[in-house]
N, CA, C, O and the ligand as a Tripos MOL2 file, in Angstrom:
@<TRIPOS>MOLECULE
protein
  309   307    78     0     0
PROTEIN
NO_CHARGES

@<TRIPOS>ATOM
      1 N          -7.4650    8.9140    1.3410 N.3       1 MET1
      2 CA         -8.2890    9.7390    2.2710 C.3       1 MET1
      3 C          -9.7710    9.2640    2.0110 C.2       1 MET1
      4 O         -10.1940    8.9500    0.8980 O.2       1 MET1
      5 N         -10.4630    9.2510    3.1130 N.am      2 ILE2
      6 CA        -11.9550    8.8970    3.0530 C.3       2 ILE2
      7 C         -12.7790   10.2020    2.9390 C.2       2 ILE2
      8 O         -12.4980   11.1460    3.6770 O.2       2 ILE2
      9 N         -13.7380   10.2840    2.0850 N.am      3 CYS3
     10 CA        -14.6090   11.4150    1.9450 C.3       3 CYS3
     11 C         -15.4570   11.5580    3.1890 C.2       3 CYS3
     12 O         -16.1620   10.6290    3.5830 O.2       3 CYS3
     13 N         -15.3820   12.7730    3.8320 N.am      4 PRO4
     14 CA        -16.1470   12.8950    5.0320 C.3       4 PRO4
     15 C         -17.7050   12.9770    4.8010 C.2       4 PRO4
     16 O         -18.4810   12.9500    5.7560 O.2       4 PRO4
     17 N         -18.1040   13.0730    3.5730 N.am      5 TYR5
     18 CA        -19.5560   13.1400    3.2070 C.3       5 TYR5
     19 C         -20.1880   11.8540    2.9140 C.2       5 TYR5
     20 O         -21.2960   11.5660    3.3670 O.2       5 TYR5
     21 N         -19.4530   11.0170    2.1090 N.am      6 CYS6
     22 CA        -20.0220    9.6970    1.6590 C.3       6 CYS6
     23 C         -19.2690    8.5290    2.0810 C.2       6 CYS6
     24 O         -19.6970    7.3940    1.8700 O.2       6 CYS6
     25 N         -18.0980    8.7690    2.7020 N.am      7 SER7
     26 CA        -17.1390    7.6700    3.2540 C.3       7 SER7
     27 C         -16.6600    6.8040    2.1750 C.2       7 SER7
     28 O         -16.2930    5.6640    2.4590 O.2       7 SER7
     29 N         -16.6250    7.2350    0.9390 N.am      8 ARG8
     30 CA        -15.9020    6.5400   -0.1120 C.3       8 ARG8
     31 C         -14.4710    6.9950   -0.1730 C.2       8 ARG8
     32 O         -14.0990    8.0290    0.3830 O.2       8 ARG8
     33 N         -13.6400    6.1720   -0.8880 N.am      9 THR9
     34 CA        -12.2050    6.5120   -0.9600 C.3       9 THR9
     35 C         -12.0790    7.6330   -2.0130 C.2       9 THR9
     36 O         -12.6500    7.5600   -3.1010 O.2       9 THR9
     37 N         -11.2960    8.6880   -1.6350 N.am     10 MET10
     38 CA        -11.1510    9.8700   -2.5090 C.3      10 MET10
     39 C          -9.9280    9.5570   -3.4630 C.2      10 MET10
     40 O          -9.0080    8.8300   -3.0870 O.2      10 MET10
     41 N          -9.9620   10.1250   -4.6840 N.am     11 GLU11
     42 CA         -8.8230    9.9830   -5.5970 C.3      11 GLU11
     43 C          -7.7330   10.9950   -5.2080 C.2      11 GLU11
     44 O          -8.0240   12.1450   -4.8800 O.2      11 GLU11
     45 N          -6.5130   10.5530   -5.2510 N.am     12 SER12
     46 CA         -5.3980   11.4090   -4.9390 C.3      12 SER12
     47 C          -4.9310   12.1550   -6.1840 C.2      12 SER12
     48 O          -4.8470   11.5760   -7.2670 O.2      12 SER12
     49 N          -4.6330   13.4130   -6.0310 N.am     13 GLY13
     50 CA         -4.2130   14.2030   -7.2100 C.3      13 GLY13
     51 C          -3.6280   15.5210   -6.7660 C.2      13 GLY13
     52 O          -3.0190   15.5710   -5.6970 O.2      13 GLY13
     53 N          -3.7730   16.5710   -7.5080 N.am     14 SER14
     54 CA         -3.2770   17.8640   -7.1890 C.3      14 SER14
     55 C          -3.9940   18.9360   -7.7710 C.2      14 SER14
     56 O          -4.6040   18.7580   -8.8250 O.2      14 SER14
     57 N          -3.9840   20.1720   -7.1200 N.am     15 ILE15
     58 CA         -4.5220   21.3530   -7.6630 C.3      15 ILE15
     59 C          -3.3630   22.1080   -8.2470 C.2      15 ILE15
     60 O          -2.3180   22.2340   -7.6080 O.2      15 ILE15
     61 N          -3.5290   22.6260   -9.4800 N.am     16 GLN16
     62 CA         -2.4500   23.3160  -10.1780 C.3      16 GLN16
     63 C          -2.8840   24.6300  -10.7500 C.2      16 GLN16
     64 O          -4.0280   24.7690  -11.1830 O.2      16 GLN16
     65 N          -1.9800   25.6230  -10.7630 N.am     17 SER17
     66 CA         -2.3530   26.9140  -11.3450 C.3      17 SER17
     67 C          -1.1090   27.6190  -11.8380 C.2      17 SER17
     68 O          -0.0080   27.2370  -11.4430 O.2      17 SER17
     69 N          -1.2280   28.6120  -12.6670 N.am     18 ARG18
     70 CA         -0.1620   29.5050  -13.1290 C.3      18 ARG18
     71 C           0.0280   30.6730  -12.1090 C.2      18 ARG18
     72 O           0.9550   31.4700  -12.2520 O.2      18 ARG18
     73 N          -0.8370   30.7610  -11.1070 N.am     19 GLY19
     74 CA         -0.6710   31.8000  -10.0810 C.3      19 GLY19
     75 C          -0.9660   31.2590   -8.6870 C.2      19 GLY19
     76 O          -1.4240   30.1240   -8.5520 O.2      19 GLY19
     77 N          -0.7250   32.0150   -7.7000 N.am     20 THR20
     78 CA         -0.8990   31.6400   -6.3200 C.3      20 THR20
     79 C          -2.3670   31.2770   -6.0860 C.2      20 THR20
     80 O          -3.2470   32.0150   -6.5290 O.2      20 THR20
     81 N          -2.6580   30.1830   -5.4150 N.am     21 ILE21
     82 CA         -4.0430   29.7970   -5.0980 C.3      21 ILE21
     83 C          -4.2860   30.2410   -3.5880 C.2      21 ILE21
     84 O          -3.5560   29.8540   -2.6750 O.2      21 ILE21
     85 N          -5.3550   31.0720   -3.4100 N.am     22 ARG22
     86 CA         -5.5830   31.6050   -2.1660 C.3      22 ARG22
     87 C          -7.1540   31.4920   -1.8490 C.2      22 ARG22
     88 O          -8.0230   31.6180   -2.7110 O.2      22 ARG22
     89 N          -7.3840   31.2490   -0.5500 N.am     23 TRP23
     90 CA         -8.8160   31.1730   -0.0920 C.3      23 TRP23
     91 C          -9.1490   32.4350    0.6100 C.2      23 TRP23
     92 O          -8.3350   32.9910    1.3480 O.2      23 TRP23
     93 N         -10.4280   32.9230    0.3670 N.am     24 PHE24
     94 CA        -10.8950   34.1750    1.0190 C.3      24 PHE24
     95 C         -12.2310   33.8260    1.7170 C.2      24 PHE24
     96 O         -12.9290   32.8910    1.3250 O.2      24 PHE24
     97 N         -12.5530   34.6030    2.7520 N.am     25 SER25
     98 CA        -13.8220   34.3380    3.5000 C.3      25 SER25
     99 C         -15.0030   35.0200    2.8440 C.2      25 SER25
    100 O         -16.0960   35.0000    3.4110 O.2      25 SER25
    101 N         -14.8470   35.5970    1.7320 N.am     26 ASP26
    102 CA        -16.0220   36.1780    1.0360 C.3      26 ASP26
    103 C         -15.8430   36.0400   -0.4670 C.2      26 ASP26
    104 O         -14.8550   35.4570   -0.9130 O.2      26 ASP26
    105 N         -16.7940   36.5740   -1.2780 N.am     27 LYS27
    106 CA        -16.6810   36.3380   -2.7370 C.3      27 LYS27
    107 C         -16.1480   37.6480   -3.4610 C.2      27 LYS27
    108 O         -16.2640   37.7930   -4.6780 O.2      27 LYS27
    109 N         -15.5880   38.5380   -2.6790 N.am     28 THR28
    110 CA        -14.9660   39.7530   -3.3620 C.3      28 THR28
    111 C         -13.8410   39.3400   -4.2140 C.2      28 THR28
    112 O         -12.9360   38.6430   -3.7530 O.2      28 THR28
    113 N         -13.8560   39.7430   -5.4520 N.am     29 LEU29
    114 CA        -12.8790   39.3530   -6.4780 C.3      29 LEU29
    115 C         -11.4940   39.9860   -6.1750 C.2      29 LEU29
    116 O         -11.3380   41.1990   -6.0320 O.2      29 LEU29
    117 N         -10.5400   39.0980   -6.0920 N.am     30 ARG30
    118 CA         -9.1050   39.6540   -5.8260 C.3      30 ARG30
    119 C          -8.1440   38.9560   -6.7830 C.2      30 ARG30
    120 O          -7.2140   38.2700   -6.3600 O.2      30 ARG30
    121 N          -8.3740   39.1330   -8.0200 N.am     31 ILE31
    122 CA         -7.4950   38.5570   -9.0980 C.3      31 ILE31
    123 C          -6.1250   39.1610   -8.9930 C.2      31 ILE31
    124 O          -5.9820   40.3800   -8.9090 O.2      31 ILE31
    125 N          -5.0970   38.3060   -8.9970 N.am     32 GLU32
    126 CA         -3.6860   38.8270   -9.0990 C.3      32 GLU32
    127 C          -3.2220   38.6630  -10.4600 C.2      32 GLU32
    128 O          -3.2020   37.5500  -10.9840 O.2      32 GLU32
    129 N          -2.8470   39.7170  -11.0650 N.am     33 TRP33
    130 CA         -2.3490   39.7090  -12.5340 C.3      33 TRP33
    131 C          -0.9020   39.3020  -12.5550 C.2      33 TRP33
    132 O          -0.4370   38.8200  -13.5880 O.2      33 TRP33
    133 N          -0.1900   39.4580  -11.5240 N.am     34 ARG34
    134 CA          1.2140   39.0050  -11.4820 C.3      34 ARG34
    135 C           1.2750   37.7260  -10.6340 C.2      34 ARG34
    136 O           0.9700   37.8190   -9.4450 O.2      34 ARG34
    137 N           1.6300   36.5790  -11.1280 N.am     35 PRO35
    138 CA          1.6870   35.3910  -10.3630 C.3      35 PRO35
    139 C           2.5230   35.4960   -9.0550 C.2      35 PRO35
    140 O           2.2280   34.8070   -8.0780 O.2      35 PRO35
    141 N           3.5120   36.3180   -9.0460 N.am     36 GLN36
    142 CA          4.3720   36.3580   -7.8710 C.3      36 GLN36
    143 C           3.9280   37.4250   -6.9030 C.2      36 GLN36
    144 O           4.6460   37.7200   -5.9470 O.2      36 GLN36
    145 N           2.7510   38.0230   -7.1210 N.am     37 ALA37
    146 CA          2.2270   39.1010   -6.2410 C.3      37 ALA37
    147 C           2.0700   38.4830   -4.7900 C.2      37 ALA37
    148 O           1.6360   37.3440   -4.6210 O.2      37 ALA37
    149 N           2.4490   39.3020   -3.7790 N.am     38 SER38
    150 CA          2.4060   38.8780   -2.4180 C.3      38 SER38
    151 C           0.9310   38.9280   -1.9410 C.2      38 SER38
    152 O           0.0600   39.6330   -2.4510 O.2      38 SER38
    153 N           0.7660   38.0650   -0.8690 N.am     39 ALA39
    154 CA         -0.5840   38.0120   -0.3110 C.3      39 ALA39
    155 C          -1.0020   39.2340    0.4530 C.2      39 ALA39
    156 O          -0.2270   39.7330    1.2700 O.2      39 ALA39
    157 N          -2.2310   39.7570    0.2180 N.am     40 LYS40
    158 CA         -2.6400   40.9630    0.9900 C.3      40 LYS40
    159 C          -3.6040   40.4850    2.0620 C.2      40 LYS40
    160 O          -3.6450   41.0720    3.1430 O.2      40 LYS40
    161 N          -4.3510   39.4830    1.8130 N.am     41 ASP41
    162 CA         -5.1370   38.8580    2.7840 C.3      41 ASP41
    163 C          -5.5990   37.4470    2.3130 C.2      41 ASP41
    164 O          -5.1670   37.0110    1.2460 O.2      41 ASP41
    165 N          -6.3870   36.7830    3.0060 N.am     42 GLY42
    166 CA         -6.7450   35.4350    2.6230 C.3      42 GLY42
    167 C          -5.7500   34.4340    3.1220 C.2      42 GLY42
    168 O          -4.8050   34.7990    3.8200 O.2      42 GLY42
    169 N          -5.9310   33.2030    2.7910 N.am     43 ILE43
    170 CA         -5.0460   32.0970    3.1990 C.3      43 ILE43
    171 C          -4.4590   31.4320    1.9640 C.2      43 ILE43
    172 O          -5.1790   30.9750    1.0760 O.2      43 ILE43
    173 N          -3.1750   31.3930    1.9330 N.am     44 THR44
    174 CA         -2.4820   30.8470    0.7790 C.3      44 THR44
    175 C          -2.5310   29.3050    0.7780 C.2      44 THR44
    176 O          -2.0430   28.6550    1.7020 O.2      44 THR44
    177 N          -3.1370   28.7400   -0.2870 N.am     45 ILE45
    178 CA         -3.2290   27.3010   -0.3740 C.3      45 ILE45
    179 C          -1.9540   26.7460   -1.0290 C.2      45 ILE45
    180 O          -1.3810   25.7600   -0.5640 O.2      45 ILE45
    181 N          -1.5150   27.4160   -2.1440 N.am     46 ALA46
    182 CA         -0.3370   26.9910   -2.8260 C.3      46 ALA46
    183 C           0.3030   28.2240   -3.4390 C.2      46 ALA46
    184 O          -0.3490   28.9200   -4.2170 O.2      46 ALA46
    185 N           1.5900   28.5280   -3.1070 N.am     47 SER47
    186 CA          2.2700   29.6400   -3.6710 C.3      47 SER47
    187 C           2.8130   29.3880   -5.0990 C.2      47 SER47
    188 O           3.1620   28.2630   -5.4560 O.2      47 SER47
    189 N           2.8690   30.4100   -5.8550 N.am     48 CYS48
    190 CA          3.4530   30.4330   -7.1740 C.3      48 CYS48
    191 C           4.8420   31.0230   -7.1160 C.2      48 CYS48
    192 O           5.0470   32.0380   -6.4510 O.2      48 CYS48
    193 N           5.7940   30.4230   -7.7860 N.am     49 GLY49
    194 CA          7.1130   30.9700   -7.8590 C.3      49 GLY49
    195 C           7.1450   32.1700   -8.7800 C.2      49 GLY49
    196 O           6.1070   32.6680   -9.2170 O.2      49 GLY49
    197 N           8.3510   32.6260   -9.0680 N.am     50 ALA50
    198 CA          8.5470   33.7510  -10.0460 C.3      50 ALA50
    199 C           9.0560   33.1910  -11.3690 C.2      50 ALA50
    200 O           9.6070   32.0920  -11.4350 O.2      50 ALA50
    201 N           8.8550   33.9710  -12.4010 N.am     51 GLY51
    202 CA          9.3940   33.5230  -13.7280 C.3      51 GLY51
    203 C           8.3140   33.0760  -14.6230 C.2      51 GLY51
    204 O           7.1900   32.7950  -14.2070 O.2      51 GLY51
    205 N           8.6860   33.0120  -15.9220 N.am     52 PRO52
    206 CA          7.7110   32.6500  -16.9600 C.3      52 PRO52
    207 C           7.1500   31.2230  -16.8450 C.2      52 PRO52
    208 O           6.0740   30.9330  -17.3690 O.2      52 PRO52
    209 N           7.8490   30.3780  -16.1900 N.am     53 PHE53
    210 CA          7.4510   28.9510  -16.0570 C.3      53 PHE53
    211 C           6.9670   28.5360  -14.6510 C.2      53 PHE53
    212 O           6.8330   27.3610  -14.3110 O.2      53 PHE53
    213 N           6.7050   29.6490  -13.8290 N.am     54 ALA54
    214 CA          6.3020   29.3890  -12.4720 C.3      54 ALA54
    215 C           4.8770   28.7550  -12.4400 C.2      54 ALA54
    216 O           4.0830   28.8600  -13.3750 O.2      54 ALA54
    217 N           4.6430   28.1280  -11.3510 N.am     55 TYR55
    218 CA          3.3490   27.4630  -11.1920 C.3      55 TYR55
    219 C           3.1830   27.2060   -9.6280 C.2      55 TYR55
    220 O           4.1270   27.2600   -8.8400 O.2      55 TYR55
    221 N           1.8990   26.9260   -9.2850 N.am     56 ALA56
    222 CA          1.5240   26.5370   -7.9380 C.3      56 ALA56
    223 C           1.0030   25.1130   -8.0430 C.2      56 ALA56
    224 O           0.3080   24.7810   -9.0030 O.2      56 ALA56
    225 N           1.3240   24.2770   -7.0840 N.am     57 LEU57
    226 CA          0.8320   22.9100   -7.0910 C.3      57 LEU57
    227 C           0.7330   22.4390   -5.6580 C.2      57 LEU57
    228 O           1.6840   22.5720   -4.8880 O.2      57 LEU57
    229 N          -0.4090   21.8890   -5.2970 N.am     58 GLU58
    230 CA         -0.5870   21.3560   -3.9040 C.3      58 GLU58
    231 C          -1.3920   20.0260   -4.0120 C.2      58 GLU58
    232 O          -2.4310   19.9430   -4.6670 O.2      58 GLU58
    233 N          -0.8590   19.0310   -3.3470 N.am     59 PRO59
    234 CA         -1.5540   17.7540   -3.3760 C.3      59 PRO59
    235 C          -3.0360   17.9380   -2.8630 C.2      59 PRO59
    236 O          -3.2820   18.8000   -2.0190 O.2      59 PRO59
    237 N          -3.9930   17.1430   -3.3660 N.am     60 SER60
    238 CA         -5.2890   17.1960   -2.9770 C.3      60 SER60
    239 C          -6.0690   15.9350   -3.3000 C.2      60 SER60
    240 O          -5.5600   15.0560   -3.9960 O.2      60 SER60
    241 N          -7.2870   15.8330   -2.8090 N.am     61 PHE61
    242 CA         -8.0930   14.6340   -2.9510 C.3      61 PHE61
    243 C          -9.4410   15.0620   -3.5530 C.2      61 PHE61
    244 O          -9.9780   16.1190   -3.2230 O.2      61 PHE61
    245 N          -9.9790   14.1970   -4.4610 N.am     62 TYR62
    246 CA        -11.2450   14.4320   -5.1210 C.3      62 TYR62
    247 C         -12.2180   13.2810   -4.9140 C.2      62 TYR62
    248 O         -11.8300   12.1210   -5.0510 O.2      62 TYR62
    249 N         -13.4590   13.5690   -4.5910 N.am     63 CYS63
    250 CA        -14.5380   12.6080   -4.4820 C.3      63 CYS63
    251 C         -15.4330   12.7680   -5.6550 C.2      63 CYS63
    252 O         -16.1790   13.7460   -5.6820 O.2      63 CYS63
    253 N         -15.4380   11.8680   -6.6740 N.am     64 PRO64
    254 CA        -16.3130   12.0200   -7.8670 C.3      64 PRO64
    255 C         -17.7740   11.8960   -7.5790 C.2      64 PRO64
    256 O         -18.6210   12.3690   -8.3370 O.2      64 PRO64
    257 N         -18.0810   11.2120   -6.4030 N.am     65 GLU65
    258 CA        -19.4770   11.0380   -6.0500 C.3      65 GLU65
    259 C         -20.0740   12.2830   -5.5140 C.2      65 GLU65
    260 O         -21.2220   12.5980   -5.8270 O.2      65 GLU65
    261 N         -19.3110   13.0460   -4.6770 N.am     66 CYS66
    262 CA        -19.8140   14.2880   -4.0460 C.3      66 CYS66
    263 C         -19.3190   15.4880   -4.7740 C.2      66 CYS66
    264 O         -19.7730   16.6060   -4.5300 O.2      66 CYS66
    265 N         -18.3160   15.2550   -5.7420 N.am     67 GLN67
    266 CA        -17.7430   16.3950   -6.4750 C.3      67 GLN67
    267 C         -17.1370   17.3930   -5.5490 C.2      67 GLN67
    268 O         -17.3030   18.6010   -5.7190 O.2      67 GLN67
    269 N         -16.4260   16.8870   -4.5550 N.am     68 MET68
    270 CA        -15.7580   17.7200   -3.5380 C.3      68 MET68
    271 C         -14.2530   17.5020   -3.6640 C.2      68 MET68
    272 O         -13.7780   16.3930   -3.9060 O.2      68 MET68
    273 N         -13.5470   18.5690   -3.4940 N.am     69 VAL69
    274 CA        -12.0260   18.5640   -3.4320 C.3      69 VAL69
    275 C         -11.6080   18.8980   -1.9620 C.2      69 VAL69
    276 O         -12.0440   19.8810   -1.3620 O.2      69 VAL69
    277 N         -10.7830   18.0560   -1.4700 N.am     70 MET70
    278 CA        -10.1600   18.4070   -0.1430 C.3      70 MET70
    279 C          -8.7010   18.6980   -0.3640 C.2      70 MET70
    280 O          -8.0060   17.9600   -1.0620 O.2      70 MET70
    281 N          -8.2220   19.8140    0.2520 N.am     71 ILE71
    282 CA         -6.8890   20.2520    0.1030 C.3      71 ILE71
    283 C          -6.4000   20.8060    1.4110 C.2      71 ILE71
    284 O          -7.1270   21.5320    2.0890 O.2      71 ILE71
    285 N          -5.1460   20.4680    1.7900 N.am     72 LYS72
    286 CA         -4.5000   20.9770    2.9610 C.3      72 LYS72
    287 C          -3.6450   22.1670    2.4750 C.2      72 LYS72
    288 O          -2.8690   22.0020    1.5330 O.2      72 LYS72
    289 N          -3.7520   23.2170    3.0170 N.am     73 LYS73
    290 CA         -2.9190   24.4080    2.5790 C.3      73 LYS73
    291 C          -1.4700   24.1360    2.8210 C.2      73 LYS73
    292 O          -1.1220   23.3190    3.6730 O.2      73 LYS73
    293 N          -0.6290   24.7920    2.1010 N.am     74 GLU74
    294 CA          0.8770   24.5750    2.2120 C.3      74 GLU74
    295 C           1.2340   25.0350    3.6060 C.2      74 GLU74
    296 O           0.5040   25.7870    4.2510 O.2      74 GLU74
    297 N           2.3920   24.5560    4.0500 N.am     75 ASP75
    298 CA          2.9630   25.0200    5.3280 C.3      75 ASP75
    299 C           3.3720   26.4180    5.2330 C.2      75 ASP75
    300 O           3.7680   26.8560    4.1530 O.2      75 ASP75
    301 N           3.3110   27.1420    6.2530 N.am     76 GLY76
    302 CA          3.7000   28.5480    6.2670 C.3      76 GLY76
    303 C           2.6050   29.4250    6.8440 C.2      76 GLY76
    304 O           2.0760   29.1190    7.9120 O.2      76 GLY76
    305 N           2.2410   30.5360    6.1500 N.am     77 ASP77
    306 CA          1.3130   31.5030    6.6860 C.3      77 ASP77
    307 C          -0.0300   30.9280    6.9710 C.2      77 ASP77
    308 O          -0.9210   31.6400    7.4320 O.2      77 ASP77
    309 ZN        -17.9370   11.7740   -1.2500 Zn       78 ZN78
@<TRIPOS>BOND
     1     1     2 1
     2     2     3 1
     3     3     4 2
     4     3     5 am
     5     5     6 1
     6     6     7 1
     7     7     8 2
     8     7     9 am
     9     9    10 1
    10    10    11 1
    11    11    12 2
    12    11    13 am
    13    13    14 1
    14    14    15 1
    15    15    16 2
    16    15    17 am
    17    17    18 1
    18    18    19 1
    19    19    20 2
    20    19    21 am
    21    21    22 1
    22    22    23 1
    23    23    24 2
    24    23    25 am
    25    25    26 1
    26    26    27 1
    27    27    28 2
    28    27    29 am
    29    29    30 1
    30    30    31 1
    31    31    32 2
    32    31    33 am
    33    33    34 1
    34    34    35 1
    35    35    36 2
    36    35    37 am
    37    37    38 1
    38    38    39 1
    39    39    40 2
    40    39    41 am
    41    41    42 1
    42    42    43 1
    43    43    44 2
    44    43    45 am
    45    45    46 1
    46    46    47 1
    47    47    48 2
    48    47    49 am
    49    49    50 1
    50    50    51 1
    51    51    52 2
    52    51    53 am
    53    53    54 1
    54    54    55 1
    55    55    56 2
    56    55    57 am
    57    57    58 1
    58    58    59 1
    59    59    60 2
    60    59    61 am
    61    61    62 1
    62    62    63 1
    63    63    64 2
    64    63    65 am
    65    65    66 1
    66    66    67 1
    67    67    68 2
    68    67    69 am
    69    69    70 1
    70    70    71 1
    71    71    72 2
    72    71    73 am
    73    73    74 1
    74    74    75 1
    75    75    76 2
    76    75    77 am
    77    77    78 1
    78    78    79 1
    79    79    80 2
    80    79    81 am
    81    81    82 1
    82    82    83 1
    83    83    84 2
    84    83    85 am
    85    85    86 1
    86    86    87 1
    87    87    88 2
    88    87    89 am
    89    89    90 1
    90    90    91 1
    91    91    92 2
    92    91    93 am
    93    93    94 1
    94    94    95 1
    95    95    96 2
    96    95    97 am
    97    97    98 1
    98    98    99 1
    99    99   100 2
   100    99   101 am
   101   101   102 1
   102   102   103 1
   103   103   104 2
   104   103   105 am
   105   105   106 1
   106   106   107 1
   107   107   108 2
   108   107   109 am
   109   109   110 1
   110   110   111 1
   111   111   112 2
   112   111   113 am
   113   113   114 1
   114   114   115 1
   115   115   116 2
   116   115   117 am
   117   117   118 1
   118   118   119 1
   119   119   120 2
   120   119   121 am
   121   121   122 1
   122   122   123 1
   123   123   124 2
   124   123   125 am
   125   125   126 1
   126   126   127 1
   127   127   128 2
   128   127   129 am
   129   129   130 1
   130   130   131 1
   131   131   132 2
   132   131   133 am
   133   133   134 1
   134   134   135 1
   135   135   136 2
   136   135   137 am
   137   137   138 1
   138   138   139 1
   139   139   140 2
   140   139   141 am
   141   141   142 1
   142   142   143 1
   143   143   144 2
   144   143   145 am
   145   145   146 1
   146   146   147 1
   147   147   148 2
   148   147   149 am
   149   149   150 1
   150   150   151 1
   151   151   152 2
   152   151   153 am
   153   153   154 1
   154   154   155 1
   155   155   156 2
   156   155   157 am
   157   157   158 1
   158   158   159 1
   159   159   160 2
   160   159   161 am
   161   161   162 1
   162   162   163 1
   163   163   164 2
   164   163   165 am
   165   165   166 1
   166   166   167 1
   167   167   168 2
   168   167   169 am
   169   169   170 1
   170   170   171 1
   171   171   172 2
   172   171   173 am
   173   173   174 1
   174   174   175 1
   175   175   176 2
   176   175   177 am
   177   177   178 1
   178   178   179 1
   179   179   180 2
   180   179   181 am
   181   181   182 1
   182   182   183 1
   183   183   184 2
   184   183   185 am
   185   185   186 1
   186   186   187 1
   187   187   188 2
   188   187   189 am
   189   189   190 1
   190   190   191 1
   191   191   192 2
   192   191   193 am
   193   193   194 1
   194   194   195 1
   195   195   196 2
   196   195   197 am
   197   197   198 1
   198   198   199 1
   199   199   200 2
   200   199   201 am
   201   201   202 1
   202   202   203 1
   203   203   204 2
   204   203   205 am
   205   205   206 1
   206   206   207 1
   207   207   208 2
   208   207   209 am
   209   209   210 1
   210   210   211 1
   211   211   212 2
   212   211   213 am
   213   213   214 1
   214   214   215 1
   215   215   216 2
   216   215   217 am
   217   217   218 1
   218   218   219 1
   219   219   220 2
   220   219   221 am
   221   221   222 1
   222   222   223 1
   223   223   224 2
   224   223   225 am
   225   225   226 1
   226   226   227 1
   227   227   228 2
   228   227   229 am
   229   229   230 1
   230   230   231 1
   231   231   232 2
   232   231   233 am
   233   233   234 1
   234   234   235 1
   235   235   236 2
   236   235   237 am
   237   237   238 1
   238   238   239 1
   239   239   240 2
   240   239   241 am
   241   241   242 1
   242   242   243 1
   243   243   244 2
   244   243   245 am
   245   245   246 1
   246   246   247 1
   247   247   248 2
   248   247   249 am
   249   249   250 1
   250   250   251 1
   251   251   252 2
   252   251   253 am
   253   253   254 1
   254   254   255 1
   255   255   256 2
   256   255   257 am
   257   257   258 1
   258   258   259 1
   259   259   260 2
   260   259   261 am
   261   261   262 1
   262   262   263 1
   263   263   264 2
   264   263   265 am
   265   265   266 1
   266   266   267 1
   267   267   268 2
   268   267   269 am
   269   269   270 1
   270   270   271 1
   271   271   272 2
   272   271   273 am
   273   273   274 1
   274   274   275 1
   275   275   276 2
   276   275   277 am
   277   277   278 1
   278   278   279 1
   279   279   280 2
   280   279   281 am
   281   281   282 1
   282   282   283 1
   283   283   284 2
   284   283   285 am
   285   285   286 1
   286   286   287 1
   287   287   288 2
   288   287   289 am
   289   289   290 1
   290   290   291 1
   291   291   292 2
   292   291   293 am
   293   293   294 1
   294   294   295 1
   295   295   296 2
   296   295   297 am
   297   297   298 1
   298   298   299 1
   299   299   300 2
   300   299   301 am
   301   301   302 1
   302   302   303 1
   303   303   304 2
   304   303   305 am
   305   305   306 1
   306   306   307 1
   307   307   308 2
@<TRIPOS>SUBSTRUCTURE
     1 MET1         2 RESIDUE 1 A MET
     2 ILE2         6 RESIDUE 1 A ILE
     3 CYS3        10 RESIDUE 1 A CYS
     4 PRO4        14 RESIDUE 1 A PRO
     5 TYR5        18 RESIDUE 1 A TYR
     6 CYS6        22 RESIDUE 1 A CYS
     7 SER7        26 RESIDUE 1 A SER
     8 ARG8        30 RESIDUE 1 A ARG
     9 THR9        34 RESIDUE 1 A THR
    10 MET10       38 RESIDUE 1 A MET
    11 GLU11       42 RESIDUE 1 A GLU
    12 SER12       46 RESIDUE 1 A SER
    13 GLY13       50 RESIDUE 1 A GLY
    14 SER14       54 RESIDUE 1 A SER
    15 ILE15       58 RESIDUE 1 A ILE
    16 GLN16       62 RESIDUE 1 A GLN
    17 SER17       66 RESIDUE 1 A SER
    18 ARG18       70 RESIDUE 1 A ARG
    19 GLY19       74 RESIDUE 1 A GLY
    20 THR20       78 RESIDUE 1 A THR
    21 ILE21       82 RESIDUE 1 A ILE
    22 ARG22       86 RESIDUE 1 A ARG
    23 TRP23       90 RESIDUE 1 A TRP
    24 PHE24       94 RESIDUE 1 A PHE
    25 SER25       98 RESIDUE 1 A SER
    26 ASP26      102 RESIDUE 1 A ASP
    27 LYS27      106 RESIDUE 1 A LYS
    28 THR28      110 RESIDUE 1 A THR
    29 LEU29      114 RESIDUE 1 A LEU
    30 ARG30      118 RESIDUE 1 A ARG
    31 ILE31      122 RESIDUE 1 A ILE
    32 GLU32      126 RESIDUE 1 A GLU
    33 TRP33      130 RESIDUE 1 A TRP
    34 ARG34      134 RESIDUE 1 A ARG
    35 PRO35      138 RESIDUE 1 A PRO
    36 GLN36      142 RESIDUE 1 A GLN
    37 ALA37      146 RESIDUE 1 A ALA
    38 SER38      150 RESIDUE 1 A SER
    39 ALA39      154 RESIDUE 1 A ALA
    40 LYS40      158 RESIDUE 1 A LYS
    41 ASP41      162 RESIDUE 1 A ASP
    42 GLY42      166 RESIDUE 1 A GLY
    43 ILE43      170 RESIDUE 1 A ILE
    44 THR44      174 RESIDUE 1 A THR
    45 ILE45      178 RESIDUE 1 A ILE
    46 ALA46      182 RESIDUE 1 A ALA
    47 SER47      186 RESIDUE 1 A SER
    48 CYS48      190 RESIDUE 1 A CYS
    49 GLY49      194 RESIDUE 1 A GLY
    50 ALA50      198 RESIDUE 1 A ALA
    51 GLY51      202 RESIDUE 1 A GLY
    52 PRO52      206 RESIDUE 1 A PRO
    53 PHE53      210 RESIDUE 1 A PHE
    54 ALA54      214 RESIDUE 1 A ALA
    55 TYR55      218 RESIDUE 1 A TYR
    56 ALA56      222 RESIDUE 1 A ALA
    57 LEU57      226 RESIDUE 1 A LEU
    58 GLU58      230 RESIDUE 1 A GLU
    59 PRO59      234 RESIDUE 1 A PRO
    60 SER60      238 RESIDUE 1 A SER
    61 PHE61      242 RESIDUE 1 A PHE
    62 TYR62      246 RESIDUE 1 A TYR
    63 CYS63      250 RESIDUE 1 A CYS
    64 PRO64      254 RESIDUE 1 A PRO
    65 GLU65      258 RESIDUE 1 A GLU
    66 CYS66      262 RESIDUE 1 A CYS
    67 GLN67      266 RESIDUE 1 A GLN
    68 MET68      270 RESIDUE 1 A MET
    69 VAL69      274 RESIDUE 1 A VAL
    70 MET70      278 RESIDUE 1 A MET
    71 ILE71      282 RESIDUE 1 A ILE
    72 LYS72      286 RESIDUE 1 A LYS
    73 LYS73      290 RESIDUE 1 A LYS
    74 GLU74      294 RESIDUE 1 A GLU
    75 ASP75      298 RESIDUE 1 A ASP
    76 GLY76      302 RESIDUE 1 A GLY
    77 ASP77      306 RESIDUE 1 A ASP
    78 ZN78       309 GROUP 0 **** ****
């Protein structure tokens, strides 16, 4: 993927978490203490499964020059 800001090639990788990764349109804190908690609002980027070894993972790209991460949200909601 080409960085839309500097046009350099972005590094391929992934975003990983022990809980669901979700995007919100404001900065109101919405921490989920249970990884399997269902979405109340926001856009789910990567869902976390259930159980003690559950995790969320979504492929993404990183530009070290701009320090920007590009990620396409998972299919679904
Ligand atoms: Zn860049």
